[in-house]
C-alpha positions in Angstrom: 0.2 0.0 0.0 2.8 2.2 0.8 4.4 1.7 -2.6 1.5 2.9 -4.5 1.1 6.3 -2.5 4.9 7.1 -3.6 4.0 6.0 -7.1 0.6 8.2 -7.2 3.0 11.1 -5.7 6.0 10.8 -8.1 3.0 10.6 -11.1 1.9 13.7 -10.0 5.6 15.3 -9.1 6.5 14.6 -12.7 3.1 15.8 -14.1 3.1 19.3 -11.8 6.8 19.5 -13.2 6.1 18.8 -16.7 2.8 21.3 -17.0 5.6 23.8 -15.3 7.9 23.0 -18.0 5.1 23.7 -20.5 3.9 26.7 -19.5 7.6 28.0 -18.4 8.3 27.2 -22.2 5.7 28.8 -23.5 6.7 31.8 -26.0 4.7 34.1 -27.9 4.2 34.2 -31.4 5.3 37.5 -33.2 4.4 38.6 -36.8 6.2 41.5 -38.7 5.3 43.4 -41.9 8.0 46.1 -42.9 9.0 47.9 -46.2 12.0 46.9 -48.0 13.3 50.3 -47.8 13.1 50.6 -44.3 14.2 53.4 -42.5 12.5 54.4 -39.0 11.9 57.5 -37.3 11.3 58.2 -33.5 8.6 61.2 -33.4 9.2 63.6 -30.7 7.6 63.5 -27.9 7.6 59.4 -28.0 9.4 57.8 -25.3 9.9 54.3 -27.0 11.3 53.2 -30.5 7.8 51.4 -31.1 4.0 52.9 -30.4 2.6 50.0 -28.4 -1.2 48.9 -28.3 -3.2 46.3 -26.7 -6.1 45.4 -28.8 -9.2 43.1 -28.2 -11.3 41.4 -30.0 -14.7 40.3 -29.0 -17.6 37.6 -30.2 -15.3 36.2 -32.8 -14.2 39.3 -33.9 -17.7 40.7 -34.4 -16.1 43.5 -31.7 -12.7 45.3 -31.7 -11.4 47.4 -29.4 -10.1 50.0 -30.9 -12.1 49.5 -33.8 -9.0 51.4 -35.9 -6.1 52.2 -34.5 -4.7 55.6 -35.9 -1.2 55.7 -36.6 -0.3 59.5 -36.3 2.9 59.4 -38.3 2.6 63.1 -39.5 2.0 61.9 -43.2 4.7 59.9 -43.3 3.4 56.2 -43.2 4.2 53.3 -41.4 7.4 51.5 -41.4 7.0 48.4 -39.6 4.4 46.5 -37.5 4.7 43.8 -35.0 1.8 41.5 -34.0 2.4 39.8 -30.6 0.5 37.1 -29.2 1.8 35.2 -25.8 0.7 32.2 -24.1 -1.8 34.4 -21.5 -3.6 35.8 -24.5 -3.6 32.5 -25.9 -5.1 30.6 -23.0 -7.7 33.8 -22.8 -9.0 33.4 -26.0 -9.2 29.4 -25.8 -11.0 29.5 -22.2 -13.7 32.0 -23.5 -14.2 30.1 -26.6 -13.1 33.4 -28.5 -15.4 35.9 -26.9 -12.3 37.7 -25.9 -8.8 37.6 -27.7 -6.1 40.3 -27.1 -3.2 40.7 -28.7 -0.2 43.6 -28.7 0.3 45.4 -31.8 3.5 47.3 -32.2 4.7 49.9 -35.0 7.0 52.5 -36.0 6.6 55.7 -38.4 8.4 55.8 -41.9 11.6 58.7 -41.6 10.7 61.3 -44.3 12.8 61.3 -47.5 16.2 63.6 -47.4 15.8 67.2 -48.4 17.2 67.6 -52.4 19.3 70.7 -53.0 22.7 71.8 -52.3 24.3 72.3 -48.9 24.3 75.6 -47.3 27.4 77.5 -48.1 29.6 78.3 -44.5 30.7 81.9 -45.8 27.4 83.4 -46.7 25.4 81.6 -43.4 27.6 84.1 -40.8 
């Protein structure tokens, strides 16, 4: 009888360790969209290189929050976009049967094109 309890405990410990390893090794899925001539810029007043936002889809994508994420890139367009999902987000989506599905979105703006023309003459600018 004592051997059976020890074997059960060993199996439970093994299962708990396996579950902990699976959760600990779970990483996020990351998708990137970029343009061929990538030239990002960090806008004035922006603390981080990327603008980040957590977005939520409710009821299998029928309701989105935010509906549209406006990229305030001062008319220059978006340089690159990352869409991130992690284990917790996927678990929330599975446990709610798709009623709530969050994800993280990050983007950078494209730098404006360089100004064309000649460099100013140092002698005339004094």
